[in-house]
C-alpha positions as CSV (number, residue, x, y, z in Angstrom):
1,M,0.0,0.0,0.0
2,K,1.0,3.6,-0.4
3,S,1.9,5.4,2.9
4,L,3.2,8.8,3.8
5,R,6.4,8.2,5.9
6,F,9.1,10.1,7.8
7,D,12.2,8.7,9.4
8,E,13.6,11.9,10.8
9,F,11.9,15.0,12.3
10,G,11.7,18.2,10.5
11,P,9.6,20.3,8.0
12,P,7.1,18.7,5.6
13,S,10.0,18.1,3.2
14,V,11.1,15.1,5.3
15,L,7.9,13.2,4.3
16,R,8.0,10.7,1.5
17,I,5.3,8.5,-0.1
18,E,6.5,4.9,0.1
19,E,5.2,1.4,-0.6
20,V,4.8,-0.6,2.6
21,A,3.1,-3.8,3.7
22,I,-0.6,-3.6,4.6
23,P,-0.7,-4.0,8.4
24,D,-2.5,-6.8,10.1
25,P,-5.0,-6.0,12.9
26,G,-4.6,-7.6,16.2
27,E,-7.1,-8.5,18.9
28,G,-9.6,-5.7,19.4
29,E,-8.4,-3.9,16.3
30,A,-9.8,-3.3,12.8
31,L,-8.2,-2.8,9.4
32,V,-9.7,0.2,7.6
33,L,-9.5,1.1,4.0
34,V,-8.9,4.8,4.2
35,K,-11.0,6.9,1.8
36,A,-10.1,10.3,3.2
37,A,-7.8,11.6,6.0
38,A,-7.6,15.1,7.3
39,I,-4.4,17.0,8.0
40,N,-4.4,18.8,11.4
41,P,-1.8,21.3,12.8
42,S,-0.8,18.6,15.3
43,D,0.3,16.4,12.4
44,I,2.7,19.2,11.4
45,G,4.0,19.4,15.0
46,N,4.3,15.6,15.1
47,V,6.5,15.5,12.0
48,A,8.5,18.4,13.3
49,G,9.3,16.4,16.5
50,H,7.3,18.3,19.0
51,F,5.8,15.2,20.7
52,K,8.1,13.3,23.0
53,K,6.4,9.8,22.5
54,T,6.7,9.7,18.7
55,T,8.8,6.8,17.5
56,L,10.5,6.5,14.0
57,P,10.0,5.6,11.2
58,R,6.3,6.6,11.3
59,T,3.2,7.3,9.2
60,P,1.4,10.5,10.5
61,G,-2.3,11.2,10.7
62,R,-4.9,11.0,13.4
63,D,-8.2,11.5,11.6
64,F,-9.8,9.4,8.9
65,A,-13.0,8.0,7.3
66,G,-13.2,4.8,5.3
67,M,-14.5,1.2,5.2
68,V,-13.7,-1.6,7.6
69,V,-12.2,-4.5,5.6
70,R,-11.2,-6.7,8.6
71,G,-12.6,-6.4,12.2
72,L,-15.0,-8.3,14.3
73,H,-18.7,-7.3,13.6
74,H,-17.6,-4.3,11.6
75,E,-16.6,-5.6,8.1
76,G,-18.0,-3.5,5.3
77,A,-19.1,-0.7,7.6
78,E,-18.4,2.9,6.6
79,V,-16.8,4.5,9.6
80,W,-14.9,7.6,10.8
81,G,-12.6,7.9,13.7
82,S,-9.6,9.4,15.5
83,S,-7.1,8.1,18.0
84,P,-4.5,10.0,20.1
85,N,-1.9,7.2,19.4
86,L,-2.2,7.3,15.6
87,G,0.9,8.7,14.1
88,I,2.7,8.7,17.4
89,V,3.4,5.2,18.7
90,R,1.5,3.4,15.9
91,D,1.2,4.2,12.2
92,G,-1.4,6.8,11.4
93,S,-4.1,7.4,8.8
94,H,-2.1,9.1,6.0
95,A,-1.9,5.8,4.2
96,E,-4.2,3.6,2.1
97,Y,-5.0,1.4,5.1
98,V,-4.8,2.0,8.9
99,V,-5.2,-0.3,11.9
100,V,-7.1,1.2,14.8
101,P,-8.8,0.0,18.0
102,V,-12.3,-1.1,17.2
103,E,-13.8,0.9,20.1
104,T,-12.6,4.2,18.5
105,L,-14.6,3.5,15.3
106,S,-18.0,5.1,14.8
107,L,-20.4,4.7,11.9
108,K,-20.1,7.6,9.4
109,P,-22.9,10.1,9.9
110,K,-25.2,9.7,7.0
111,P,-25.4,13.4,6.0
112,L,-21.6,13.5,5.6
113,N,-19.5,12.3,2.7
114,M,-16.2,10.5,3.4
115,A,-14.1,13.7,3.2
116,Q,-16.3,15.6,5.5
117,A,-16.3,12.8,8.0
118,A,-12.5,12.7,7.9
119,A,-12.4,16.4,8.8
120,I,-14.3,16.3,12.1
121,G,-12.0,14.3,14.3
122,V,-9.5,16.3,16.3
123,P,-11.3,19.7,16.2
124,Y,-14.7,18.4,17.3
125,I,-13.4,15.8,19.8
126,T,-11.1,18.4,21.4
127,A,-14.0,21.0,21.5
128,W,-16.4,18.5,23.1
129,A,-13.8,17.4,25.7
130,S,-13.3,21.0,26.6
131,V,-16.8,22.6,26.4
132,V,-18.9,19.7,27.5
133,S,-16.7,17.3,29.5
134,A,-14.5,19.8,31.2
135,A,-16.4,23.1,31.3
136,Q,-19.8,21.3,31.6
137,I,-21.6,24.1,29.8
138,Q,-25.3,24.4,30.6
139,P,-28.3,25.8,28.8
140,G,-28.5,29.6,29.2
141,E,-24.9,30.1,30.2
142,T,-22.5,32.4,28.4
143,I,-19.1,31.1,27.2
144,L,-16.2,33.1,25.9
145,I,-14.3,31.2,23.1
146,V,-10.9,32.7,22.5
147,G,-9.7,31.8,19.0
148,A,-13.3,31.4,17.9
149,A,-12.4,31.6,14.2
150,G,-10.0,28.6,14.3
151,A,-11.0,25.0,13.6
152,V,-11.4,24.0,17.2
153,G,-13.1,27.4,18.1
154,Q,-15.6,26.9,15.3
155,A,-16.4,23.4,16.5
156,A,-16.7,24.6,20.1
157,T,-19.1,27.3,19.0
158,Q,-21.4,24.8,17.3
159,I,-21.3,22.5,20.3
160,A,-22.1,25.4,22.7
161,N,-25.0,26.5,20.5
162,W,-26.3,22.9,20.5
163,K,-26.2,23.0,24.3
164,Q,-28.2,26.2,24.2
165,A,-25.4,28.4,25.5
166,R,-24.7,32.0,24.4
167,V,-21.3,32.4,22.7
168,I,-19.0,35.4,22.8
169,G,-16.2,35.0,20.3
170,A,-12.7,36.5,20.5
171,D,-10.2,36.5,17.7
172,M,-7.9,38.8,15.7
173,R,-10.8,40.0,13.6
174,S,-13.9,42.1,13.9
175,D,-16.2,40.6,11.3
176,P,-18.9,38.2,12.4
177,I,-18.1,34.6,13.3
178,P,-21.0,32.1,12.7
179,G,-22.7,31.0,15.9
180,T,-21.4,33.9,18.1
181,E,-23.6,36.7,19.4
182,S,-20.7,39.1,19.5
183,V,-17.0,39.1,18.5
184,V,-14.2,40.8,20.5
185,D,-11.3,41.9,18.2
186,T,-8.3,41.1,20.3
187,K,-6.1,43.3,18.2
188,T,-8.0,46.5,18.9
189,E,-10.1,45.9,22.0
190,D,-9.4,45.1,25.6
191,L,-10.8,41.6,26.1
192,R,-11.9,41.8,29.7
193,E,-13.4,45.3,29.4
194,R,-15.4,44.3,26.3
195,V,-16.6,41.0,27.8
196,L,-17.8,42.9,30.9
197,E,-19.7,45.3,28.6
198,L,-21.4,42.5,26.8
199,T,-22.4,40.8,30.1
200,A,-23.6,43.9,31.9
201,G,-20.6,43.7,34.2
202,R,-21.2,40.1,35.3
203,G,-18.6,38.2,33.4
204,V,-18.9,34.9,31.5
205,D,-19.8,31.6,33.1
206,A,-17.0,29.8,31.2
207,V,-14.0,30.5,29.0
208,F,-12.6,28.1,26.4
209,D,-9.1,29.4,25.6
210,T,-7.6,27.9,22.4
211,V,-4.8,30.5,22.2
212,G,-3.2,31.0,25.6
213,G,-0.1,33.3,25.8
214,D,-1.0,37.0,26.3
215,L,-4.7,36.3,26.2
216,F,-4.8,33.8,29.0
217,E,-4.9,36.3,31.9
218,P,-7.4,38.7,30.5
219,A,-9.6,35.8,29.6
220,L,-9.3,34.4,33.1
221,R,-10.3,37.9,34.5
222,S,-13.4,37.8,32.3
223,L,-15.0,35.0,34.4
224,R,-17.9,35.6,36.7
225,R,-17.6,34.6,40.4
226,G,-17.3,30.8,40.4
227,G,-16.6,30.6,36.6
228,R,-14.3,28.1,35.0
229,Q,-11.7,28.4,32.2
230,V,-10.5,25.6,30.0
231,A,-7.0,25.8,28.4
232,I,-5.8,23.6,25.6
233,A,-2.8,25.4,24.1
234,S,-0.2,28.2,24.5
235,P,2.1,28.0,21.5
236,G,5.3,30.0,21.9
237,H,4.3,31.1,25.4
238,P,4.2,28.0,27.7
239,Q,4.4,30.1,30.8
240,V,1.7,32.5,31.8
241,S,1.0,34.6,35.0
242,F,-2.0,35.8,36.8
243,N,-3.0,37.3,40.1
244,L,-3.6,34.3,42.4
245,I,-5.4,36.3,45.0
246,D,-7.9,37.6,42.5
247,F,-8.2,34.1,41.2
248,Y,-9.2,32.5,44.5
249,H,-11.3,35.4,45.7
250,N,-13.4,35.0,42.6
251,F,-13.7,31.2,43.2
252,S,-12.5,30.7,39.7
253,R,-11.6,27.3,38.3
254,L,-8.9,26.5,35.8
255,L,-9.0,23.2,33.8
256,G,-6.6,21.7,31.3
257,V,-7.5,19.5,28.4
258,D,-5.2,17.5,26.1
259,S,-6.7,15.5,23.3
260,F,-3.6,13.3,23.2
261,G,-4.4,12.2,26.8
262,L,-7.9,10.9,26.1
263,T,-8.4,7.2,26.4
264,S,-9.9,5.1,23.6
265,R,-13.0,4.8,25.6
266,Q,-13.3,8.5,26.1
267,V,-12.8,9.1,22.4
268,A,-15.5,6.5,21.6
269,E,-18.0,8.2,23.9
270,I,-17.3,11.6,22.4
271,E,-17.6,10.2,18.8
272,E,-21.0,8.7,19.7
273,E,-22.3,12.1,20.9
274,L,-20.8,13.9,17.9
275,T,-22.3,11.4,15.4
276,R,-25.7,12.2,16.9
277,G,-25.1,15.9,16.4
278,F,-24.2,15.5,12.7
279,E,-27.1,13.1,12.2
280,T,-29.6,15.5,13.6
281,G,-28.1,18.5,11.8
282,A,-27.2,20.3,15.1
283,L,-23.5,20.1,13.9
284,K,-22.1,20.9,10.5
285,P,-18.7,19.8,9.1
286,P,-16.1,22.5,8.3
287,P,-15.5,23.7,4.7
288,I,-12.8,21.5,3.2
289,E,-10.4,21.2,0.3
290,I,-9.8,17.7,-1.0
291,V,-6.3,16.9,-2.1
292,P,-5.2,13.8,-4.0
293,F,-2.9,11.7,-1.9
294,E,-0.1,12.1,-4.4
295,K,-0.1,15.9,-3.5
296,A,0.1,15.2,0.3
297,L,3.4,17.0,0.7
298,D,2.0,20.1,-0.9
299,A,-1.0,20.1,1.4
300,Y,1.3,19.6,4.4
301,S,3.4,22.5,3.3
302,R,0.4,24.8,3.0
303,V,-0.8,23.9,6.5
304,A,2.6,24.4,8.0
305,A,2.9,27.8,6.3
306,R,-0.7,28.7,7.4
307,Q,-1.6,29.2,3.7
308,A,-4.4,26.8,3.6
309,K,-7.8,28.6,3.6
310,L,-9.8,25.4,4.0
311,K,-9.3,22.2,6.0
312,Q,-6.9,20.0,3.9
313,V,-8.3,16.4,3.4
314,L,-6.3,13.8,1.6
315,S,-8.2,11.5,-0.7
316,F,-7.3,8.2,-2.2
317,D,-9.9,8.4,-5.0
318,W,-9.5,11.7,-6.8
319,R,-12.5,11.1,-9.2
320,D,-14.8,10.8,-6.2
321,G,-13.0,13.6,-4.5
322,Q,-13.7,16.1,-7.3
323,Q,-17.4,15.5,-6.8
324,E,-17.2,15.6,-3.0
325,N,-15.1,18.8,-3.2
326,S,-17.8,20.7,-5.0
327,E,-20.4,19.4,-2.5
328,S,-18.2,20.4,0.5
329,K,-17.5,24.0,-0.7
330,N,-21.2,24.5,-1.1
331,H,-21.9,23.1,2.4
């Protein structure tokens, strides 16, 4: 089979498409014929050597959609899935076949095509783990999503809307972001002051911070008494500071979420909930650009350089991909 491989860490140029043996599934595993596989920023970081547990040589890729060709009770099923270990300690989904734990597979939502199903893994799983599992957002609450225009931020906004919460978005832009009631332009506005204005001085019930760094502390200070903040990233600024006295006087809570740390069972439970959301129409897949697998290095380079305007999804059937591409851009 064809597989994207790297045997040293570095930029996307270290990747090569190689012919390797089709893997054999073990007990509790399934062999999936990959129809489509998304490229996430974490895949770029993985190839660059940012994850301590990655072993070489390796095939990257965490998210996929395809058909089970071997696996107890699942053969022939159209599925989608994601796994924290894919591309790290076991070969990932950027190949014609991938072996995954059976419990991390979910039936493909009927409204989605393969490429769309491949694009929902990491962003929506991370958003659910943060907004629902960690922040435990409730109907009628207000949540501030920092980085609302990003892939995870957009997924979180949809999930919060589904849970009947009010969303205030924050990003380096002032134009509207779908699903948000208001947007704070972090380039020109004071985040805390604007949030207090939008909440009549009360503050938000929860913050989902996908950015960290300089925005961590003003986001934390935007919480109401007893509010909770979930942090998932802080690229380039791993250390932050805040007034601890103000923090405990406000009865604030700070929670961390790492999608790589989720267990297979946790991933499976989240996938089941997300599938229901896509089946009912409460959730929508992101706009995507389908890329033939032969152009995988180009797609990786665009994501690494932040030049990709749409989610990059690798396809192993370009003729089907052309049709799906036009459908996805119209979604």
